[in-house]
All heavy atoms as an XYZ file, in Angstrom:
763
protein
N       8.902     20.632     -4.759
C       9.873     19.565     -4.486
C      10.894     20.088     -3.473
O      11.626     21.029     -3.765
C      10.566     19.158     -5.801
C       9.578     18.568     -6.778
S      10.207     17.874     -8.325
C      11.723     18.615     -8.619
N      10.936     19.459     -2.319
C      11.758     20.044     -1.251
C      13.258     19.816     -1.415
O      14.040     20.512     -0.740
C      11.275     19.283     -0.003
C      10.679     18.015     -0.536
C      10.149     18.343     -1.873
N      13.726     18.947     -2.302
C      15.144     18.658     -2.368
C      15.769     19.151     -3.683
O      16.743     18.606     -4.177
C      15.395     17.183     -2.242
C      14.859     16.594     -0.987
C      13.786     15.716     -1.003
C      15.373     16.974      0.259
C      13.237     15.221      0.182
C      14.858     16.467      1.450
C      13.776     15.601      1.386
O      13.262     15.141      2.560
N      15.241     20.205     -4.269
C      15.723     20.711     -5.530
C      17.137     21.224     -5.446
O      17.975     20.895     -6.306
C      14.786     21.836     -6.050
C      15.334     22.440     -7.314
C      13.398     21.245     -6.326
N      17.470     21.972     -4.444
C      18.787     22.610     -4.364
C      19.730     21.908     -3.417
O      20.863     22.382     -3.197
C      18.630     24.074     -3.944
C      17.864     24.853     -4.989
O      18.019     24.607     -6.174
N      17.042     25.774     -4.553
N      19.337     20.819     -2.788
C      20.221     20.125     -1.855
C      19.923     18.622     -1.976
O      18.867     18.201     -2.384
C      20.027     20.619     -0.448
C      18.601     20.516      0.070
C      18.455     21.144      1.438
C      16.982     21.044      1.868
N      16.734     21.667      3.142
N      20.908     17.812     -1.610
C      20.706     16.385     -1.684
C      19.701     15.858     -0.667
O      19.548     16.439      0.433
C      22.096     15.776     -1.420
C      22.832     16.844     -0.709
C      22.238     18.143     -1.174
N      18.992     14.804     -1.024
C      18.028     14.220     -0.125
C      18.719     13.505      1.055
O      19.650     12.729      0.812
C      17.151     13.243     -0.918
C      15.980     12.718     -0.126
C      15.075     11.981     -1.039
N      13.972     11.392     -0.280
C      12.993     10.713     -0.827
N      12.944     10.550     -2.116
N      12.038     10.238     -0.040
N      18.295     13.726      2.290
C      18.949     13.097      3.442
C      18.449     11.679      3.699
O      17.704     11.407      4.622
C      18.574     14.059      4.597
C      17.260     14.588      4.183
C      17.296     14.708      2.674
N      18.855     10.753      2.828
C      18.371      9.372      2.954
C      18.682      8.721      4.316
O      17.849      8.042      4.865
C      18.980      8.480      1.859
C      18.435      8.798      0.500
C      19.163      9.526     -0.431
C      17.170      8.403      0.124
C      18.701      9.772     -1.686
C      16.639      8.674     -1.106
C      17.402      9.349     -2.007
O      16.927      9.648     -3.256
N      19.903      8.983      4.829
C      20.283      8.396      6.107
C      19.356      8.906      7.220
O      18.909      8.120      8.064
C      21.730      8.707      6.389
C      22.287      7.988      7.592
C      23.766      8.205      7.730
C      24.309      7.403      8.904
N      25.758      7.555      9.034
N      19.068     10.177      7.230
C      18.182     10.762      8.240
C      16.761     10.211      8.097
O      16.142      9.847      9.104
C      18.178     12.300      8.083
C      17.288     12.981      9.116
C      17.335     14.468      8.903
C      16.415     15.152      9.910
N      16.357     16.613      9.663
N      16.276     10.061      6.839
C      14.940      9.519      6.641
C      14.869      8.093      7.141
O      13.883      7.688      7.759
C      14.571      9.608      5.160
C      14.286     10.968      4.679
C      13.971     11.025      3.191
O      13.869      9.957      2.569
O      13.857     12.142      2.653
N      15.907      7.304      6.868
C      15.959      5.915      7.313
C      15.922      5.861      8.854
O      15.165      5.041      9.426
C      17.264      5.262      6.789
C      17.494      3.884      7.314
C      16.758      2.825      6.826
C      18.465      3.660      8.255
C      16.985      1.553      7.301
C      18.707      2.376      8.744
C      17.972      1.337      8.262
O      18.194      0.056      8.739
N      16.695      6.675      9.515
C      16.699      6.668     11.010
C      15.305      7.086     11.536
O      14.858      6.518     12.520
C      17.782      7.637     11.515
C      19.184      7.218     11.211
C      19.553      5.852     11.796
O      19.042      5.475     12.862
N      20.362      5.127     11.074
N      14.642      8.018     10.892
C      13.303      8.446     11.332
C      12.304      7.303     11.147
O      11.437      7.081     11.991
C      12.865      9.684     10.562
C      13.621     10.916     10.921
C      13.293     12.122     10.007
O      12.854     11.948      8.892
N      13.548     13.317     10.536
N      12.418      6.576     10.004
C      11.513      5.435      9.809
C      11.709      4.381     10.858
O      10.739      3.847     11.372
C      11.788      4.813      8.434
C      11.331      5.654      7.271
C      11.840      5.116      5.966
O      12.423      4.040      5.903
N      11.639      5.857      4.912
N      12.977      4.092     11.188
C      13.218      3.088     12.221
C      12.679      3.552     13.561
O      12.108      2.763     14.297
C      14.729      2.838     12.318
C      15.245      1.957     11.172
C      16.686      1.594     11.364
C      16.788      0.557     12.437
N      18.095     -0.047     12.513
N      12.839      4.822     13.889
C      12.367      5.356     15.173
C      10.823      5.267     15.247
O      10.277      5.053     16.323
C      12.822      6.800     15.356
N      10.141      5.456     14.146
C       8.679      5.368     14.129
C       8.162      3.938     14.003
O       6.958      3.710     14.031
C       8.146      6.196     12.941
C       8.291      7.710     13.107
C       7.519      8.427     12.019
N       7.958      8.066     10.707
C       8.716      8.877      9.905
N       9.097     10.038     10.305
N       9.038      8.469      8.678
N       9.058      2.996     13.785
C       8.647      1.602     13.668
C       8.122      1.275     12.271
O       7.443      0.259     12.088
N       8.466      2.083     11.278
C       7.954      1.857      9.921
C       8.864      0.969      9.084
O       8.452      0.472      8.034
C       7.802      3.186      9.186
C       6.801      4.095      9.776
C       6.788      5.437      9.042
O       7.481      5.615      8.028
O       6.055      6.332      9.467
N      10.099      0.776      9.520
C      11.066      0.090      8.677
C      10.663     -1.319      8.346
O      10.751     -1.726      7.151
C      12.462      0.091      9.368
C      13.525     -0.527      8.531
N      14.010      0.053      7.405
C      14.164     -1.694      8.681
C      14.886     -0.738      6.871
N      15.039     -1.798      7.638
N      10.188     -2.114      9.289
C       9.813     -3.480      9.001
C       8.604     -3.545      8.071
O       8.541     -4.405      7.183
C       9.500     -4.223     10.300
C      10.733     -4.513     11.129
C      11.808     -5.286     10.332
O      11.458     -6.260      9.612
O      12.995     -4.928     10.429
N       7.668     -2.639      8.213
C       6.500     -2.589      7.322
C       6.943     -2.262      5.895
O       6.456     -2.906      4.949
C       5.499     -1.513      7.783
C       4.844     -1.848      9.110
O       4.826     -3.058      9.469
O       4.357     -0.954      9.799
N       7.859     -1.332      5.753
C       8.374     -0.973      4.422
C       9.081     -2.179      3.768
O       8.905     -2.437      2.598
C       9.321      0.220      4.487
C       8.611      1.519      4.711
C       9.631      2.656      4.772
N       8.973      3.905      4.771
C       8.654      4.606      3.686
N       8.967      4.122      2.516
N       8.044      5.741      3.779
N       9.859     -2.895      4.578
C      10.593     -4.009      4.035
C       9.630     -5.142      3.641
O       9.834     -5.823      2.624
C      11.599     -4.543      5.051
C      12.758     -3.598      5.299
S      13.728     -3.258      3.826
C      13.127     -1.643      3.361
N       8.557     -5.337      4.375
C       7.571     -6.350      4.040
C       6.877     -5.997      2.708
O       6.657     -6.862      1.861
C       6.524     -6.491      5.154
N       6.555     -4.714      2.516
C       5.942     -4.294      1.258
C       6.915     -4.481      0.090
O       6.574     -4.891     -0.990
C       5.512     -2.836      1.365
C       4.258     -2.669      2.185
C       3.641     -1.275      2.030
N       4.516     -0.204      2.420
C       4.598      0.282      3.675
N       3.853     -0.212      4.624
N       5.421      1.268      3.933
N       8.205     -4.174      0.351
C       9.215     -4.316     -0.705
C       9.404     -5.793     -1.059
O       9.519     -6.126     -2.224
C      10.552     -3.737     -0.227
C      11.552     -3.560     -1.336
C      11.082     -2.586     -2.407
O      10.317     -1.664     -2.187
N      11.541     -2.824     -3.607
N       9.341     -6.712     -0.099
C       9.426     -8.141     -0.382
C       8.264     -8.595     -1.226
O       8.424     -9.405     -2.153
C       9.501     -8.934      0.903
C      10.887     -8.932      1.570
C      10.968     -9.944      2.693
N      10.144     -9.606      3.823
C      10.486     -8.786      4.822
N      11.677     -8.217      4.805
N       9.668     -8.549      5.829
N       7.095     -8.031     -0.986
C       5.930     -8.375     -1.793
C       6.119     -7.914     -3.238
O       5.769     -8.657     -4.165
C       4.666     -7.730     -1.195
N       6.704     -6.772     -3.438
C       6.979     -6.294     -4.805
C       7.996     -7.229     -5.478
O       7.850     -7.548     -6.655
C       7.534     -4.863     -4.757
C       6.508     -3.842     -4.381
C       7.057     -2.444     -4.441
N       6.186     -1.511     -3.807
C       6.441     -0.943     -2.613
N       7.565     -1.201     -1.963
N       5.555     -0.116     -2.072
N       9.026     -7.613     -4.768
C      10.047     -8.509     -5.318
C       9.416     -9.852     -5.703
O       9.786    -10.415     -6.729
C      11.183     -8.739     -4.336
C      12.085     -7.559     -4.131
C      12.695     -7.322     -2.922
C      12.351     -6.653     -5.137
C      13.539     -6.236     -2.693
C      13.159     -5.548     -4.966
C      13.784     -5.366     -3.742
O      14.621     -4.266     -3.559
N       8.486    -10.350     -4.913
C       7.834    -11.614     -5.240
C       7.081    -11.504     -6.550
O       7.176    -12.409     -7.383
C       6.813    -12.002     -4.130
C       7.447    -12.544     -2.870
C       6.379    -12.852     -1.818
O       5.183    -12.585     -2.046
N       6.807    -13.401     -0.726
N       6.369    -10.404     -6.771
C       5.651    -10.241     -8.025
C       6.608    -10.132     -9.181
O       6.398    -10.712    -10.255
C       4.734     -9.013     -7.959
C       3.525     -9.188     -7.103
S       2.159     -8.387     -7.893
C       0.810     -9.309     -7.187
N       7.709     -9.397     -8.986
C       8.679     -9.268    -10.080
C       9.334    -10.608    -10.395
O       9.550    -10.943    -11.556
C       9.770     -8.247     -9.669
C       9.211     -6.840     -9.630
O       8.132     -6.566    -10.190
O       9.890     -5.975     -9.008
N       9.640    -11.404     -9.367
C      10.252    -12.715     -9.588
C       9.300    -13.650    -10.310
O       9.740    -14.522    -11.042
C      10.691    -13.305     -8.243
N       8.010    -13.481    -10.092
C       7.017    -14.340    -10.757
C       6.760    -13.883    -12.218
O       6.000    -14.523    -12.934
C       5.686    -14.301     -9.990
N       7.416    -12.801    -12.623
C       7.286    -12.335    -13.987
C       6.059    -11.478    -14.238
O       5.655    -11.274    -15.380
N       5.457    -10.951    -13.196
C       4.252    -10.116    -13.324
C       4.670     -8.715    -13.738
O       5.533     -8.097    -13.115
C       3.460    -10.063    -11.967
C       2.306     -9.133    -12.073
C       3.051    -11.457    -11.568
N       4.096     -8.206    -14.824
C       4.368     -6.876    -15.283
C       3.445     -5.918    -14.498
O       2.229     -5.873    -14.750
C       4.148     -6.749    -16.782
C       4.420     -5.331    -17.272
O       5.183     -4.600    -16.600
O       3.880     -4.955    -18.326
N       4.009     -5.199    -13.556
C       3.164     -4.314    -12.742
C       3.321     -2.821    -13.130
O       3.023     -1.934    -12.353
C       3.465     -4.511    -11.229
C       4.883     -4.421    -10.839
C       5.047     -4.789     -9.337
N       6.412     -4.593     -8.943
C       6.900     -3.470     -8.471
N       6.122     -2.408     -8.333
N       8.162     -3.367     -8.128
N       3.797     -2.586    -14.330
C       3.996     -1.248    -14.838
C       2.666     -0.492    -14.860
O       1.688     -0.952    -15.451
C       4.576     -1.242    -16.254
O       5.755     -2.036    -16.249
C       4.878      0.136    -16.740
N       2.618      0.636    -14.156
C       1.400      1.454    -14.149
C       0.314      0.896    -13.255
O      -0.804      1.378    -13.284
N       0.604     -0.085    -12.447
C      -0.402     -0.712    -11.541
C       0.073     -0.589    -10.126
O       1.246     -0.447     -9.844
C      -0.591     -2.158    -11.893
C      -1.017     -2.463    -13.308
C      -2.506     -2.264    -13.462
C      -2.938     -2.707    -14.846
N      -4.313     -2.534    -15.031
N      -0.887     -0.683     -9.221
C      -0.612     -0.739     -7.798
C      -0.813     -2.140     -7.298
O      -1.669     -2.878     -7.833
C      -1.570      0.171     -6.979
C      -1.194      1.625     -7.070
O      -0.163      1.967     -7.643
O      -1.971      2.452     -6.540
N      -0.087     -2.541     -6.288
C      -0.285     -3.837     -5.655
C      -1.272     -3.621     -4.526
O      -1.068     -2.797     -3.667
C       1.013     -4.443     -5.115
C       2.002     -4.693     -6.277
C       0.737     -5.730     -4.351
C       3.349     -5.195     -5.852
N      -2.400     -4.338     -4.592
C      -3.482     -4.180     -3.627
C      -3.582     -5.416     -2.767
O      -3.220     -6.532     -3.242
C      -4.807     -3.933     -4.348
C      -5.956     -3.665     -3.399
O      -5.710     -3.029     -2.361
O      -7.072     -4.074     -3.714
N      -4.022     -5.261     -1.561
C      -4.208     -6.398     -0.650
C      -5.686     -6.841     -0.708
O      -6.566     -5.994     -0.640
C      -3.866     -6.017      0.787
C      -2.427     -5.744      0.963
N      -1.843     -4.525      0.707
C      -1.418     -6.561      1.331
C      -0.576     -4.579      0.928
N      -0.278     -5.800      1.322
N      -5.917     -8.140     -0.888
C      -7.293     -8.655     -0.869
C      -7.899     -8.367      0.505
O      -9.004     -7.815      0.607
C      -7.299    -10.168     -1.185
C      -8.676    -10.739     -1.077
C      -6.713    -10.445     -2.552
N      -7.209     -8.756      1.550
C      -7.590     -8.413      2.932
C      -6.595     -7.338      3.394
O      -5.415     -7.588      3.465
C      -7.493     -9.625      3.859
O      -8.308    -10.676      3.355
C      -7.959     -9.262      5.264
N      -7.064     -6.116      3.654
C      -6.154     -5.049      4.031
C      -5.290     -5.374      5.241
O      -5.736     -6.122      6.145
C      -7.091     -3.855      4.337
C      -8.360     -4.220      3.687
C      -8.459     -5.681      3.657
N      -4.105     -4.842      5.279
C      -3.197     -5.020      6.418
C      -3.882     -4.565      7.701
O      -3.776     -5.237      8.735
C      -1.894     -4.231      6.202
C      -1.148     -4.694      4.936
C      -0.994     -4.285      7.414
C      -0.551     -6.046      5.015
N      -4.640     -3.458      7.614
C      -5.324     -2.941      8.831
C      -6.414     -3.852      9.299
O      -6.850     -3.740     10.427
C      -5.888     -1.547      8.523
O      -6.867     -1.661      7.486
N      -6.862     -4.783      8.492
C      -7.915     -5.728      8.869
C      -7.334     -7.133      9.114
O      -8.063     -8.119      9.119
C      -8.977     -5.840      7.758
C      -9.544     -4.533      7.382
C     -10.642     -4.105      8.308
C     -11.348     -2.896      7.724
N     -11.686     -1.932      8.683
N      -5.998     -7.218      9.262
C      -5.393     -8.511      9.596
C      -4.778     -9.250      8.407
O      -4.337    -10.373      8.547
N      -4.728     -8.606      7.245
C      -4.131     -9.240      6.059
C      -2.616     -9.231      6.132
O      -2.041     -8.623      7.044
N      -1.989     -9.970      5.221
C      -0.549    -10.079      5.207
C      -0.043     -9.645      3.844
O      -0.800     -9.349      2.948
C      -0.106    -11.507      5.436
O      -0.552    -12.343      4.370
C      -0.681    -12.066      6.761
N       1.277     -9.674      3.695
C       1.903     -9.387      2.403
C       2.222    -10.667      1.642
O       3.018    -10.688      0.749
C       3.190     -8.563      2.601
C       2.899     -7.138      2.922
O       2.047     -6.519      2.279
N       3.580     -6.596      3.921
N       1.534    -11.765      1.982
C       1.731    -13.034      1.310
C       1.231    -12.905     -0.129
O       0.331    -12.158     -0.434
C       0.976    -14.165      2.005
N       1.815    -13.688     -1.037
C       1.459    -13.630     -2.441
C      -0.033    -13.880     -2.653
O      -0.642    -13.277     -3.513
C       2.310    -14.637     -3.198
C       2.181    -14.553     -4.667
C       3.126    -15.532     -5.377
C       2.963    -15.481     -6.855
N       3.818    -16.435     -7.545
N      -0.602    -14.759     -1.862
C      -2.029    -15.099     -2.021
C      -2.932    -13.950     -1.634
O      -4.105    -13.952     -1.974
C      -2.362    -16.325     -1.198
O      -2.129    -16.077      0.168
N      -2.410    -12.931     -0.943
C      -3.222    -11.810     -0.497
C      -3.004    -10.582     -1.344
O      -3.463     -9.507     -1.026
C      -2.954    -11.503      0.980
C      -3.980    -10.552      1.572
O      -5.151    -10.642      1.277
N      -3.505     -9.629      2.364
N      -2.257    -10.719     -2.467
C      -1.928     -9.564     -3.305
C      -2.582     -9.689     -4.657
O      -2.767    -10.775     -5.180
C      -0.417     -9.467     -3.481
C       0.438     -9.347     -2.214
C       1.898     -9.364     -2.550
C       0.071     -8.097     -1.446
N      -2.960     -8.513     -5.241
C      -3.472     -8.485     -6.585
C      -3.118     -7.135     -7.187
O      -2.853     -6.163     -6.461
C      -4.991     -8.703     -6.615
C      -5.758     -7.648     -5.877
C      -7.257     -7.935     -5.878
C      -7.994     -6.904     -5.066
N      -9.413     -7.155     -5.023
N      -3.139     -7.033     -8.479
C      -2.849     -5.793     -9.165
C      -4.126     -5.027     -9.434
O      -5.149     -5.631     -9.791
C      -2.123     -6.038    -10.489
C      -0.711     -6.530    -10.362
C      -0.150     -6.802    -11.785
C       0.167     -5.587     -9.639
N      -4.081     -3.713     -9.275
C      -5.215     -2.849     -9.527
C      -4.716     -1.572    -10.157
O      -3.559     -1.192     -9.964
C      -5.978     -2.495     -8.255
C      -6.906     -3.549     -7.723
C      -7.606     -3.091     -6.490
C      -9.053     -2.774     -6.785
N      -9.787     -2.445     -5.577
N      -5.613     -0.887    -10.853
C      -5.229      0.426    -11.364
C      -5.050      1.382    -10.192
O      -5.746      1.252     -9.185
C      -6.275      0.948    -12.339
O      -7.448      1.241    -11.645
N      -4.174      2.363    -10.325
C      -3.983      3.325     -9.209
C      -5.246      4.046     -8.817
O      -5.490      4.237     -7.628
C      -2.937      4.307     -9.748
C      -2.215      3.533    -10.820
C      -3.229      2.605    -11.411
N      -6.087      4.422     -9.771
C      -7.304      5.158     -9.417
C      -8.273      4.308     -8.614
O      -8.922      4.745     -7.673
C      -8.004      5.704    -10.673
O      -8.356      4.609    -11.526
N      -8.339      3.000     -8.944
C      -9.233      2.115     -8.210
C      -8.659      1.790     -6.835
O      -9.393      1.645     -5.846
C      -9.468      0.828     -8.993
N      -7.359      1.636     -6.743
C      -6.723      1.272     -5.473
C      -6.705      2.378     -4.453
O      -6.772      2.134     -3.259
C      -5.286      0.787     -5.738
C      -4.660      0.173     -4.522
O      -5.308     -0.543     -3.763
N      -3.394      0.426     -4.339
N      -6.646      3.615     -4.902
C      -6.483      4.747     -3.967
C      -7.786      5.468     -3.703
O      -7.763      6.552     -3.171
C      -5.461      5.705     -4.530
C      -4.128      5.035     -4.716
C      -3.141      5.928     -5.430
N      -1.978      5.166     -5.839
C      -0.981      5.663     -6.492
N      -0.980      6.938     -6.860
N       0.055      4.910     -6.840
N      -8.920      4.913     -4.057
C     -10.185      5.636     -3.972
C     -10.999      5.278     -2.760
O     -12.179      5.599     -2.667
C     -11.020      5.380     -5.231
O     -11.350      4.013     -5.329
N     -10.456      4.559     -1.771
C     -11.208      4.175     -0.638
C     -11.372      5.323      0.369
O     -10.478      6.118      0.530
C     -10.531      3.028      0.119
C     -10.469      1.747     -0.657
C      -9.333      1.299     -1.245
C     -11.625      0.989     -0.828
C      -9.290      0.143     -1.981
C     -11.634     -0.177     -1.549
C     -10.447     -0.597     -2.124
N     -12.547      5.379      1.002
C     -12.756      6.339      2.068
C     -11.980      5.867      3.276
O     -11.876      4.649      3.522
C     -14.229      6.424      2.422
O     -14.948      6.793      1.306
N     -11.428      6.790      4.030
C     -10.627      6.437      5.205
C     -11.161      7.066      6.458
O     -11.718      8.157      6.423
C      -9.162      6.821      4.995
C      -8.596      6.130      3.738
C      -7.140      5.907      3.892
N      -6.646      5.141      2.769
C      -6.258      3.886      2.840
N      -6.329      3.241      3.962
N      -5.817      3.268      1.789
N     -10.939      6.401      7.577
C     -11.274      6.937      8.920
C     -10.225      7.911      9.350
O      -9.164      8.042      8.699
C     -11.378      5.779      9.931
C     -12.506      4.841      9.600
O     -13.603      5.242      9.260
N     -12.196      3.541      9.657
N     -10.428      8.582     10.460
C      -9.451      9.552     10.943
C      -8.123      8.899     11.324
O      -7.094      9.546     11.301
C     -10.023     10.339     12.133
O     -10.358      9.424     13.176
N      -8.141      7.594     11.648
C      -6.877      6.905     12.000
C      -6.279      6.243     10.739
O      -5.398      5.422     10.851
C      -7.104      5.882     13.098
C      -8.042      4.781     12.682
O      -8.664      4.873     11.604
O      -8.147      3.796     13.442
N      -6.713      6.636      9.532
C      -6.213      6.210      8.246
C      -6.534      4.768      7.885
O      -6.030      4.247      6.936
C      -4.694      6.419      8.135
C      -4.298      7.833      8.398
N      -4.620      8.869      7.559
C      -3.647      8.399      9.441
C      -4.143      9.990      8.049
N      -3.571      9.743      9.187
N      -7.406      4.099      8.665
C      -7.862      2.777      8.244
C      -9.001      2.903      7.249
O      -9.673      3.929      7.204
C      -8.351      1.951      9.475
O      -9.436      2.666     10.080
C      -7.244      1.723     10.470
N      -9.193      1.883      6.447
C     -10.231      1.933      5.433
C     -11.575      1.825      6.092
O     -11.799      0.974      6.950
C     -10.050      0.758      4.407
C     -11.169      0.750      3.392
C      -8.707      0.886      3.723
N     -12.520      2.692      5.668
C     -13.877      2.634      6.223
C     -14.553      1.346      5.804
O     -14.257      0.797      4.729
C     -14.717      3.816      5.715
C     -14.345      5.114      6.396
C     -15.304      6.184      5.994
C     -14.986      7.497      6.700
N     -15.895      8.570      6.309
N     -15.471      0.880      6.608
C     -16.236     -0.323      6.294
C     -17.098     -0.067      5.073
O     -17.832      0.890      5.009
C     -17.086     -0.720      7.495
C     -17.882     -1.972      7.310
C     -16.997     -3.218      7.255
O     -15.910     -3.212      7.799
N     -17.445     -4.254      6.601
N     -16.972     -0.945      4.097
C     -17.813     -0.816      2.884
C     -19.228     -1.307      3.210
O     -19.380     -2.391      3.716
C     -17.225     -1.626      1.727
C     -15.921     -1.059      1.272
O     -15.667      0.131      1.429
N     -15.089     -1.909      0.695
N     -20.190     -0.513      2.861
C     -21.594     -0.884      3.070
C     -22.216     -1.185      1.722
O     -21.977     -0.442      0.745
C     -22.338      0.240      3.757
C     -21.826      0.533      5.164
C     -22.591      1.652      5.799
C     -21.989      1.976      7.149
N     -22.656      3.119      7.778
N     -22.998     -2.244      1.630
C     -23.630     -2.513      0.325
C     -24.610     -1.414     -0.058
O     -25.261     -0.866      0.825
C     -24.339     -3.847      0.543
C     -24.358     -4.083      1.984
C     -23.321     -3.225      2.649
N     -24.613     -1.092     -1.323
C     -25.520     -0.049     -1.794
C     -26.952     -0.564     -1.808
O     -27.169     -1.734     -2.155
C     -25.122      0.390     -3.202
C     -23.791      1.092     -3.252
C     -23.432      1.549     -4.651
C     -22.095      2.249     -4.663
N     -21.721      2.660     -5.973
N     -27.870      0.284     -1.411
C     -29.264     -0.113     -1.428
C     -29.767     -0.256     -2.881
O     -29.430      0.570     -3.727
C     -30.105      0.919     -0.680
N     -30.527     -1.291     -3.104
C     -31.083     -1.496     -4.441
C     -32.254     -0.545     -4.643
O     -33.060     -0.366     -3.736
C     -31.531     -2.969     -4.610
C     -30.354     -3.918     -4.618
C     -30.819     -5.316     -4.823
C     -29.650     -6.255     -4.826
N     -30.051     -7.659     -5.046
N     -32.355      0.056     -5.820
C     -33.489      0.933     -6.042
C     -34.810      0.189     -6.049
O     -34.903     -0.942     -6.539
C     -33.189      1.558     -7.437
C     -32.197      0.666     -8.065
C     -31.482     -0.096     -6.953
N     -35.814      0.822     -5.493
C     -37.131      0.213     -5.449
C     -37.794      0.301     -6.801
O     -37.664      1.313     -7.514
C     -38.008      0.888     -4.391
C     -37.492      0.668     -2.981
C     -38.365      1.306     -1.962
C     -37.822      1.130     -0.571
N     -38.669      1.728      0.443
N     -38.557     -0.688     -7.152
C     -39.225     -0.722     -8.459
C     -40.626     -0.163     -8.384
O     -41.307     -0.160     -7.459
C     -39.250     -2.118     -9.028
C     -37.882     -2.597     -9.369
C     -37.956     -3.975    -10.003
C     -36.534     -4.459    -10.350
N     -36.570     -5.759    -10.960
């Protein structure tokens, strides 16, 4: 844990996020969480997953969100640019 003996530099982290262009993406994800909370959805111990991934043109709209277990949500193979690899159907065993 890097901040054990000193306070976390939240202001510096915020400025770095803005410089990298991450701030709007983070706020969009946070709005999606607030929408689920406002709808009364208990998301304790669950991850919010996108039906259509953001990298594939999906949005943070309520209709594109669903709850999944963390192990199921974080188990996707990724490309070197961190996008989700294309899922290929498994071949059926020959009889």
